[in-house]
N, C-alpha and C positions, 0 to 999 in steps of 0.2 A: 177214920181210916175216914179219907176224902169224894165223895162223888164225884168223879168225874163223866165230865157224858161226849163222846165224838160225835162228831157229826159231819157224816159223809156226803162230799159235792158230789151233784150232777158229770159221769165224764165229758158231757159238752162244757161244764166251765170249767176245769178243770184246763183240761186240751185248751177254751182262750189262756185260763190266768199263766199255764206254760208259754203258751205261746205270746203273749205283751208282752212276761221275762227275758223273755232271747231281745227280743225286741228294746226292750228299755236302760238296755246296755248304754252309755257315757261313750259321744263323736268327740273322737280329741280329737283338736282347733288349735290353734296357734287364737288368743287371744288379740286384740287390739287393745294400744293404752288408754282409749277411748273408755272398751268395757272395764277396763283394772281400772277406773277411774273411778268411775261409777259404781265396783262392786266395792267401792276404800266406804266404811263408814267418815260423816263431817262433826270434827269434836266441836262439840258445846262452849260453851260458859267460857271459863278458865282453863280447859283444857285442852292437853298436841297431843298427832298424832304420830309416833315414832317406829319407824320400819328398822328392824332389827338387820343385823349383817347376817347373806349366810353360812352358816358351820361348814367347817371343809369338811370332807368326809377320807379324808388320809389325815393321818396323826403328823406334826411340823416337817418334813424331813425325812417320809419315811412315807415306803411301804406301804406300812398297818392300816387297817381299812378303822374305825370306829365303826361300832354296833351304834344300834338306832335306838340302847339308852341313855347311853352316851353322848351322841348329837343334841338329844331331848334335854338333856341334864342341860346343854353347855346354852341352849338357848333360853335353861326356864334362866340359867344362873347370870345370862348377861346384863353387862353393866353401862352399854353404850349400844349408841343405835342414832339414826340421821330424822331428822324434825322429816317429818313431809306436810304438818297441815297444824294451823296450831284454829282452836274457837275466837271469838270475838272479843272475848273479855279476857282476854291471857293477857296477861302482862299487863291490865288499863292500872290495874287497883297505886295511885301515886306512892299511899303510904306503906306499904312492902316492896315496892316496885320506883324507888321513888327516882334510880340510875336509868330506867327504861327494862326493854329486856331483857334478861338473862340470852334469851339465844333466835335465833329467824329459823325459816323456811330452809331445808340445805344445809346445815350444821350437824357435828357429829358432835353430842351432848353426848356426859355419861351421869347417868344415877343407879339409887340401889338397884344392890336383887333383889329381882320378885318387884318392882314397884307397878304399879298401872297394874288396868286387862288386859292380858292375857290375847292373844286370838289371834287365826291363818286366817286371808284371802288366797285362796287356789295358791294353798302350800308352803305361802309365810308370811313367817309370824312379824305382827305389831304389835304393840303396846299404846295403851290410852293411857296419857297419865297427866293431871294437877302441875299447873305451872311450876310452881316453888319442885317438886317434884326436880327437877333439873343442876344437877348440883357443880357443871365442868362443861365449857364447849371445848368438844379436842380439835386441834387442830388441822392434826396427819394422826389417823386410827390407828396406821397400821403396828401390830406389836404392843397394843391394845389391851390385856386382858387380865378378867378378876381373878384374883389369889387366895 
């Protein structure tokens, strides 16, 4: 049997905490491009920062709304994204990349599912991955999807 002890807070402290909790709601506002960029991690070494495309809320060609689980799975299983930034050491190894970089900032690229470190910034999903994880540059990403 565990012995749990309840600590009763003074009424004045309870009221202050409740008042602060009410005032702690986030303020909804648009953030600037500069604020967005400041929140993105800067890739180091041979790493590449990839932004994943937004997942559609509806199934293609229908009015059926996808569940949050389905949308989350599509993010996780994503095989393409756009190169946002590169670390200083990306593609600098002349032995591994004798023909030069495989991609550049702004390119749509393809990679294996679950590649890299997944994270979100302001609700947008990103991946931080190694330079050799890029498998292809995609000239037109429309219609490309994992099977």
